[in-house]
Structures are given as structure tokens and as C-alpha cells.
N, C-alpha and C positions, 0 to 999 in steps of 0.2 A: 572669597578668601580662607582657605581651610586651615591657616595658621603654619607652624613650622611642621616639617614632615619627621618622621620617626623612622628612624633609618637602618637601626639595628634593635634587636632585641635588649632586655636590660633595661631599657629608657625608663624613666621616672616620670610620671605625671604630678604635678601639684598636688596638694592634698584638696584645693578648692575643684579640680577639675573630675568631672564624672563620666566624661566621654569624648572618644577620639573620631576622628571622622576620615571613614575608608573611602577611598577612590579607583576604582578597579581599571586595569587597562581596558585603551582605546578597543571596540568591537571586539570585547572579549566577554563570555557567559561561561555557566557551569552551574552544576549541580551536584554536589558542593563543589565551588569556585575555588575556595581556599579557607584555611583555618587558623587560627591563632590562641596562644592563652593569654592570661593576666592572672596578678595577684595583688592580694593587700599587703603594705609594709606600712609599718607603723613609724612614724615619723620619730616617734622620742625613743624606740626602743628598734632601730634599721633592722638588727638582728632577729627580730620576729616577724616573719613573714608568711600569711595562709597558704594552703595546697593552691597550685595552679589550675585555673577553671579552664575549660574550653569554650572556643567561639568559632561557630561555623557560619561562615559567609557565603549565602548563595545570592548568586546574580544571574537574572531572568534574561533571555534573548529577546533583543527587539529587534524588529524588520526594519533597517533604517533605510530611509529613500535614497532609490539613485540619482546621483547628481550627474548631470550632464553639461560639458564644458564651452562656453561659445568660441565659436573660431572664425578669423579673419583669413580670407584668401585673397591674392592680388594677382593677376594674369592680363598677358597683352590680348588687346583685339586681333582677331584672326589669329589667337595664337593654338587652337586645338585644345583637347580635353586635358584638363589638369586634375591630377588626382586628389583630394578634401579628405584629409584624415580627421576623424571623428573620434572626439574624447570624453568616455564618460566611464561612469563606476560604480560599483556596488558591492556595499562590505560584506553582503551575503550572496553573491556570485562571483565566479572569477571572470567570467567571460558573458555578463548580460546582454541578447540581444538588442539590435538598436530598431526603432522606428522613426519612419519619417513621417513626421506630424506635420509638415504643411511643404507645400511642393515649391519649387520656383517659378516666379512670374514670367520669367525669359530664359532661354535656354532650355537642354536636357540634363536629364539625371539619370547617371548609368550605376551598375555595383557589379563587381565579379560574380562570374557566374557562380563559384565556389569558394567555399574558405582556403586561402593558400594558390588560388590558381593565377601563375603568373605569365600565361597563355596570349595576355590580354582582350581575351573575350568578355564581352560587357553583355549585361540585361538592362533594358531599358526598363526605369522606377518611372510609370505614367501616373501613378496614384497616392496621394496619400495612405496612412494606415487609418483602417477605417474598423472602430471595437465594432460593431453590427454586421461586419461581414467573417462568418467563422471560417473563410477557406476555400480551395477548392478539393473536390473528390471527395465527400464525404464518407467514411467509413464505421458503419455498425456491426459491433462484435460482442460476444460474452467471452468471460474469461475462460483460458486455457490451458493454466498451468498455477498450481500454487507452489508458491516458493519457501515460505515459514508461516507458523502462526503459535499463537500462545497456547491453545488448547482446543481440545475437541472431546466431547462427551463421549468417552472409549467405553464401551459395556464390561466390566469386569475382563478387560484383556481379550476380549474374542475378537480374533481376526476378521471371524467370515460375517460377523454381524457390522453393516455399514453405516447405521442408520444414527444421524447427527454429525457424520463423519465430516471432514472440513471436504473432503473431496465434492461435496455437493454443490459447492459455490460455483463450480466449474459448470459451463453450457446455459443453454435457456432455462425459462421458469420449469418448476418440475408440478407445480401447483397453482391455485389462484384463490385459495379461500383460507380464513383463519383459522391458525391453530395447527393440528398437526397437517403434515405434506409428505401425503402419498400420492406415487405417481399412478397414472392412469393408463393403460394400454387398450389402443382402438383398435379399431378392427377393420383394416389391418391396422398394426403397430405404426406409429410416425415416424420418421427418421428422426435421431436423435433422443429419442424416449429414452428415460433411465430403466433398466429391468434386471432381473435376477434371472440366471438361468445354473439348473433347473430352479424351481420355485424354491425359494430359500438358500438358493446356492452362491453361486458367483458374480458381481457384478457385471454389467455388460451395457452397453448402448445399440440401440439400432440402428442400423445400417440402411436398410430396405428390406422392404416387405411383399410379397405377391398374394393380394386378397385372394386369387384363384387356386392358388396352389395351398395357402396359408401359411408357407415357410418364410423364415423370417433372417435376414444376417445380422449377424452382431458382432459387435468388437468388444471382446472383455476387456476389462480395465486390467491394467499394468499389474502383475505381483512381483514382487520381491521377497528376498529373505536374507538373513546377515550369514555367512560365511565363516569357518574358524578362525580367519585373518581378523575378522572385524569388517569387511568390507561387504557391500550390498550387490545382489548379484539379481538378473531377472529369472526366475522360475514361474509356471505354471501348474495349474491344478487340473487335473482330468476331473470333468463336472459331471461324468458319471461313476464315479468313481468315492472314494472315501475323501470329505469334503473339510480336511485340517490344515491350519497352517502353523507352524511351516513343516510340519511333520510330509503330508502329501504334495508339498511343492518342488516341484522337482526340475532342476535346470535344463534337464534333456527334452523338456515339453516346452522350453521356450522356443520362440524363434529366434534363429542368427541376426545379429546386426542391429539387436534393440528394437525388430517390429513388433508390430500387435496379432494377436492371435485372433483370428477370426471365423467364424461357422456359422453354418445354415444351419438353422432348427426349425421345427413346430411350433407355431404361435402359441400351443398349449401349454408347451414347457417352460413357457413364461411367466415369473413372477412380478407383483408391483413392490416397490419400495417403498418401506414404510419409514418416515422421517428423513426423507430426500432433502434435508436442509444442514448448513454448516452451526453445530449449537456449542459454545464454550462447555467446557465442563462444569461449572458450577454456575446457579442462577444467584448471582449478587457477587459481593467483592469479598475475598477470604484471605485479609492478610496475613495469615500465619501459615497459608496452603505454600507449598513449594514443591520442588523436583521434578524428575522427569517423567514423562508418560506417553501414551502414543504408540500403538505396534507401527512398525513399516511396514507392512503386508502391502499397500499401497503406493509403497515409496517411501524411501528415510526423510523425506521433506516434509512428511505427516508428524515425526518426533516433536517432540515439544521438552522446553525445560521453563516450568512455571514459575512464575513471581511475581502476582498481581499487587504487591507492596511498593517492588522499585518501580512501575510504569505509574502505576496511583498518584505515590506521594511525590514525584518528580514533576509529571506530565498530566496528570489528571484522568487518564485512561486506564482500564483495566483488563482487556482485550484486544488482542489485534493479529490482523493477516496480512501476510503479503503475497499480492498474485500476479498475473501478467496476461495480455493478450497475445493472440499472435504476430499481428503487423503494428509495428511502431506508428502514432499518429501525433499530430498535431491536438492536443486535447480538447475539446470541445465542452462535452458532458458527461456526467457518471450519473445511470440511475441503479436504485439498490431496490430488491424486491424482498419483504420482510413478514410472514404469517404471524408473528407472535415478539414479542420481547422487541416492538418498533421504536425506533425514534431515539437508539442509543449510539448513534454514530454521533462522533464529536471531533474527529481528526481524517483529514485524507490527503494523503500525500503522492507524487506521480516522480520517477526518475526513467531516465534512458537505461541501454543495457552496457554502455561504454564502461571501461574499468575506472571506478572512482568515482561513478557517478551520486550526487548528490539527491536527496529526498525533496521536493520543491513543496512546501506546503502548498495545498491550493483550497482546502476549506478547513476552518476551525470555530469552534461552537460549542455553546452548551446543548445539553442534550433536549429533544424538542418534548419537554414534559406533556405540554397539552395536548398535541398531536398525540403523543401515544396513547394518552387517556383516553382520545375519543375515538381512536381506531378499536381499542381492547374493548371499550363498551358498547359500540356497534358490531364488534365482530367483523372487523375488515379486515381484508386483506393491503398489508401499506406497499405501495410502489413509491417510491421517493427519488426525485432529481436533486442533486445537492447543488446549491449556488455555488460554482466555482470560479477560482481564476483562471484563465484560460492559458495553455502555455505556448509560449514561442519557441520551443525544442522538442523534438522530439521525444516521446515518452512511451515506453512497453508495460513499464510497471507500476504499480499501485499497494500503495499501504492504507490500508481503514481500521480505524482505533476506537472503540467504543467503552464508554462509561458504564456499566451494569453494579454499580455501587447503590447501596441504598442513601445514602445523604445525596449526593449530586447525579446520581445516574436512574439508569432503568434498571432495577431490579427485579430480573424474571429469567424465565429461559428465553436466549436473545436468541431465535431464528432468521438465517439469512440464507433465502434462498437463491438468488441470483445477482450479478450485476453485469449491466450493459454499458458498453464505453462506447461514446460517438467521438470521432475525430477526423480530422482531414489527413490529405496526404501533402497537401502541398501548402504553403502560406500565401498571404498577399504581396503584392508586388512591393509593399514601403514598409515591409518587414526585411531587415538585413538578418540573416542567420547569423547564428554564433560564429564567432570566429572573423566574420566582416566587420570593417569597421573603417571602411571607405568609398 
């Protein structure tokens, strides 16, 4: 019993009362959630009142357990199939997928082929959901796209220097040693290797190479620049001319239709990429640092607006990056490679591409202080597979959050080399995809 409700401002609490009980609305949260103010008024002198004091109330979100409702169905013998509507709810999901946890001992069970299908076609469900079954047609892929980033180590605004750039989180590992991550150009260069052409020039990726001729086909990272109207346009720089961005980046040199620039060059012209990792702008937590940064030479998605205080005080992380793979999958595992400042990841979320898709929390835990210290002492490259909640909906995008603070995180230069995503293209029969409830 919380006592009498306070329904309006101006309510007076008796002198002996020094507390009020606040009850938030059901299934609601926020930081801040709401605010109120209070003041002291003297009983013997009602006209004497203190200045109002503010009270801010924060309500932390909880992931409530979903609920399923028992259903009784009656039908006639030899009456044929009967639809069974299943009822379940989850405060954090609008259409949670359903799983069959026990099969009927008599009869057969079917589900619609797809959500909303009314053509009468059904798929037989022959087995209950199995936690240890990862699904069919496993796919392993590395990141292919950066969507947004909290910050990266932009060296004095030099657009042509790509060390520590967030673009380096894309693709397979660039190194396997502790500390600085420098790409190795083989003989012949291995497809997928990150290179500079010419040495110290434009960022590119090896497509294929001929050991006999010494020729290497490379694909340049797309270049962008901002026009007078503020819009972003593709451009390209002649690698054998002046290498200044945006002055020497011309729209006429970019391929029509948004394609990639490909060239075949001598292997001797290629240079390694120093610092081929994503590294945030600062080593640690800078609560007073804010503002925009990051040039958009490799795309407007790499520009950032920095505010560590906002995310750290509200959610406990200081840096983040949103990325995507090419093929949507039912997520099974995520592996991260870090050559320095490892163990700082405190959150991983995933979502699909559909409009309005919400981030699904897959991993949330404090930083791995002991593991980080051990890897640093032994100077070991750190590959870590996050213990995830698997998804029952297709996902393509990931959000990775790191705590780089001194107080609760890993305060170092936090290097991320790669992220590998493993997922299945199909679900078990015992899973009713989102939108199917019979």
C-alpha cells in the first residue's frame, strides 16, 4: 500500500512525512524518466517557503520474461485439421517468435509456410525446438559495411592517412600479433589484403594477383566529397597525380552508377597499411570532450559527433560502432579480434533491415579485466567469441559498445581488427517465425 495518491502540484505533506513513494507506469523506463520539484513551507508561517528543489527520477529498463497463455482446443473426430491460435506476449518485443517445446504424442502439427500466407499451404513440424541445434546452412562472413561510429583516431584531419580508421574493422583479419597491426603483402599478394597504392597513397584491396607477371588487380576504397549544396558525391583521385583530398578528388574520375574503381598495377607499387585497425579517438574517457570529427573521404558514415559523457553516464559505455554484414542470418556467434586494449566490449546488439527495427540485446557484461591484463602481459593477440543469445529473427546489423573508462573499463588504445559473424540461413522446424501464431 503506497498511501494516498498525490494527484496535482501544490499538495502538502504533513510535517512528520519526509518521503513520497513514486510508482512508474507499467513497462516504461528512461534516463531521465521524469522530474518533479518540492519545497519546504513552515506550518506556523505559511507564507514562508523555500526555493523549489528539483528531483530527477531515472527508471532502469528491465527485460521482462515473456508469457505464453494456455490454450484448449476441441474438435470432432475425423473432422480434419483445425487451426490453433497461440497466444504469447513480450513487453520488449511487438511480435516475438514462438517455439514448440513439446510435440503432440498423437496426430501431426503443421504451420503456415510464411507469415500472412492464406493459400492453405502448410509445413509439417516434425521436431520440437532444440537449444543445441544452430539451424541449417551455416554462413560465415566478415563485416562489409560501417553504418555509424562514435569516433576514430583522425590524424590532424589528414584524409589520406587511414591508420586507425573505422574502415579497418571491415573484412578479414589484417594481422595476428599484439600491438600495432601492419598488413603483410605476400608474394603474390593474397586476395582481400588491404594495401596502399601507390605506397603511402590510396587505400585499396587486392582482388587477384599473378605470380608469373607480378601484376595485381586492386579495388580502390570508394572516395567521397561534399558538394557546395552540402550533399555527398563520389569522386576519385588519380593515384599517379597529386594525392590531396578533396582538392584532387574529381567526380569525373568516379565510375557511373556508384561502382568501384578497379586497376591492374605492378606488385612493386603496393605498400602496406600501418595501423589497420579501428581505434577510437582517445585512450580512455574524456567527459568534457564533445563535437564533430572524422573526415568523410571514405564516406559520410565515418563522420562522427562525439559525446562520451552521454553514453557513459546513462548506459556505461564510452565508444560504439554500428556495422553490417552482406547476408542476413539467424545469428549463432560473433567473434572479435583485438591486438590491443582488448576486453573492453560491454554490449552487443543486433537488428534486421526492416524499417523501424529495434536493437535486440545479445550480450551485456562488465569488461574482461583479468583476460585483458593477461593478454597484455603476455603480448598476445586476442580473439574472443562473445557468449550470445541466439536470434530467432534475421539480422544483418550489429552494434558493438565498449567501455574505455579508467574507473570501470579498459583505458587504453582499444584496437579492433575484425568481427566475424556466423549464422544460419534457415530456422529449425520447431520455430514459428515472427508473424506466425498458429
